[in-house]
C-alpha positions as YAML, in Angstrom:
chain: A
units: angstrom
residues:
- id: 1
  name: MET
  ca: [0.02, -0.05, -0.06]
- id: 2
  name: THR
  ca: [2.21, 2.69, -1.22]
- id: 3
  name: ASP
  ca: [-0.41, 4.64, -2.77]
- id: 4
  name: THR
  ca: [-2.36, 6.68, -0.45]
- id: 5
  name: ALA
  ca: [-5.82, 7.79, -1.28]
- id: 6
  name: GLN
  ca: [-5.07, 11.20, -1.95]
- id: 7
  name: ALA
  ca: [-2.12, 10.25, -4.15]
- id: 8
  name: ARG
  ca: [-4.62, 8.02, -6.26]
- id: 9
  name: ALA
  ca: [-7.19, 10.91, -6.53]
- id: 10
  name: VAL
  ca: [-4.28, 13.34, -8.11]
- id: 11
  name: LYS
  ca: [-3.07, 10.79, -10.16]
- id: 12
  name: ASN
  ca: [-6.61, 10.10, -11.27]
- id: 13
  name: TYR
  ca: [-7.43, 13.64, -11.77]
- id: 14
  name: ARG
  ca: [-4.40, 14.20, -13.84]
- id: 15
  name: ASN
  ca: [-5.21, 11.50, -16.07]
- id: 16
  name: ARG
  ca: [-8.60, 12.96, -16.64]
- id: 17
  name: LEU
  ca: [-7.31, 16.35, -17.47]
- id: 18
  name: LYS
  ca: [-4.86, 14.53, -20.09]
- id: 19
  name: LYS
  ca: [-7.50, 12.71, -21.77]
- id: 20
  name: ARG
  ca: [-9.23, 16.24, -22.27]
- id: 21
  name: GLY
  ca: [-5.97, 17.41, -23.83]
- id: 22
  name: VAL
  ca: [-5.14, 19.70, -20.71]
- id: 23
  name: SER
  ca: [-1.91, 19.82, -19.05]
- id: 24
  name: ARG
  ca: [-0.90, 21.34, -15.80]
- id: 25
  name: PHE
  ca: [2.21, 23.61, -15.86]
- id: 26
  name: GLU
  ca: [3.64, 26.15, -13.67]
- id: 27
  name: VAL
  ca: [4.53, 29.98, -14.48]
- id: 28
  name: PHE
  ca: [6.19, 32.78, -12.60]
- id: 29
  name: GLY
  ca: [4.82, 36.18, -12.78]
- id: 30
  name: LEU
  ca: [3.54, 38.98, -10.87]
- id: 31
  name: ASP
  ca: [1.38, 38.36, -7.74]
- id: 32
  name: SER
  ca: [-1.11, 40.92, -8.89]
- id: 33
  name: ASP
  ca: [-1.27, 39.11, -12.56]
- id: 34
  name: ARG
  ca: [-2.43, 35.78, -10.64]
- id: 35
  name: GLU
  ca: [-6.19, 36.15, -11.21]
- id: 36
  name: LEU
  ca: [-5.80, 37.37, -14.81]
- id: 37
  name: ILE
  ca: [-3.65, 34.42, -15.78]
- id: 38
  name: ARG
  ca: [-5.92, 32.12, -14.11]
- id: 39
  name: ALA
  ca: [-8.93, 33.61, -15.82]
- id: 40
  name: LEU
  ca: [-6.89, 33.48, -19.14]
- id: 41
  name: ALA
  ca: [-5.96, 29.86, -18.91]
- id: 42
  name: LYS
  ca: [-9.75, 29.10, -17.83]
- id: 43
  name: LYS
  ca: [-10.63, 30.72, -21.15]
- id: 44
  name: LEU
  ca: [-8.22, 29.09, -23.32]
- id: 45
  name: ALA
  ca: [-8.89, 25.59, -22.02]
- id: 46
  name: GLN
  ca: [-12.37, 26.01, -23.27]
- id: 47
  name: ASP
  ca: [-11.20, 25.58, -27.15]
- id: 48
  name: ASP
  ca: [-14.07, 27.28, -28.45]
- id: 49
  name: PRO
  ca: [-14.26, 30.09, -31.07]
- id: 50
  name: ALA
  ca: [-13.48, 32.76, -28.25]
- id: 51
  name: ALA
  ca: [-10.75, 31.07, -27.02]
- id: 52
  name: ASP
  ca: [-9.29, 30.82, -30.58]
- id: 53
  name: HIS
  ca: [-9.65, 34.68, -31.14]
- id: 54
  name: ILE
  ca: [-7.99, 35.25, -27.79]
- id: 55
  name: ARG
  ca: [-5.22, 32.77, -28.58]
- id: 56
  name: ALA
  ca: [-4.48, 34.62, -31.95]
- id: 57
  name: GLU
  ca: [-4.47, 37.78, -30.09]
- id: 58
  name: VAL
  ca: [-2.10, 36.98, -27.20]
- id: 59
  name: ILE
  ca: [0.22, 35.20, -29.98]
- id: 60
  name: ARG
  ca: [0.37, 38.48, -31.96]
- id: 61
  name: SER
  ca: [1.02, 40.64, -28.93]
- id: 62
  name: VAL
  ca: [3.64, 38.83, -27.61]
- id: 63
  name: SER
  ca: [5.52, 37.48, -30.66]
- id: 64
  name: ASP
  ca: [8.86, 39.09, -31.22]
- id: 65
  name: LYS
  ca: [8.84, 37.93, -34.88]
- id: 66
  name: GLN
  ca: [7.62, 40.36, -37.85]
- id: 67
  name: ALA
  ca: [4.38, 39.45, -39.43]
- id: 68
  name: LYS
  ca: [4.58, 37.59, -42.54]
- id: 69
  name: GLY
  ca: [5.62, 39.77, -45.44]
- id: 70
  name: GLY
  ca: [7.27, 42.51, -43.13]
- id: 71
  name: ILE
  ca: [7.46, 45.99, -44.55]
- id: 72
  name: LEU
  ca: [5.59, 45.19, -47.84]
- id: 73
  name: THR
  ca: [2.60, 44.05, -45.58]
- id: 74
  name: ALA
  ca: [2.66, 47.20, -43.50]
- id: 75
  name: LEU
  ca: [3.17, 49.60, -46.61]
- id: 76
  name: ARG
  ca: [-0.14, 47.98, -48.03]
- id: 77
  name: ARG
  ca: [-2.15, 48.46, -44.92]
- id: 78
  name: SER
  ca: [-0.98, 52.43, -45.38]
- id: 79
  name: PRO
  ca: [-3.78, 54.90, -45.68]
- id: 80
  name: LEU
  ca: [-2.13, 56.27, -48.52]
- id: 81
  name: VAL
  ca: [-2.61, 53.07, -50.75]
- id: 82
  name: GLY
  ca: [-4.29, 54.05, -53.81]
- id: 83
  name: GLU
  ca: [-3.54, 57.81, -53.66]
- id: 84
  name: ASP
  ca: [-2.25, 59.19, -56.64]
- id: 85
  name: LEU
  ca: [1.07, 60.70, -55.28]
- id: 86
  name: ASN
  ca: [3.55, 62.59, -57.37]
- id: 87
  name: ILE
  ca: [7.01, 62.29, -55.79]
- id: 88
  name: VAL
  ca: [9.73, 63.68, -57.46]
- id: 89
  name: ARG
  ca: [13.24, 63.59, -56.29]
- id: 90
  name: PRO
  ca: [15.40, 66.74, -57.17]
- id: 91
  name: ARG
  ca: [18.76, 65.70, -59.06]
- id: 92
  name: ASP
  ca: [21.58, 67.91, -58.68]
- id: 93
  name: ALA
  ca: [25.31, 67.37, -58.99]
- id: 94
  name: GLY
  ca: [26.11, 68.03, -55.22]
- id: 95
  name: ARG
  ca: [28.97, 70.01, -53.62]
- id: 96
  name: LYS
  ca: [32.55, 70.00, -54.66]
- id: 97
  name: VAL
  ca: [34.92, 68.62, -52.10]
- id: 98
  name: ASP
  ca: [38.38, 69.56, -52.08]
- id: 99
  name: LEU
  ca: [40.57, 66.22, -51.31]
...
């Protein structure tokens, strides 16, 4: 009898979580963020369309990588897209430099 009732209960509980695709993990954070992180974890564990939306927003906000397409994608989102701009660069010979 090496298994106590409490140890079996914890083991069974974790097995049920695993079958649902949920895992238990530990994170470090500010004590003031404890309830926020718990609420976020509960929402994400529901795995519904709202959780998908939250997941996408969190990934977007914490990702260090540039969005796919980089600068070109950002320029296409510009409010000046489609405007008829006439940008002309002045051409001059420059200044004389005595070397």
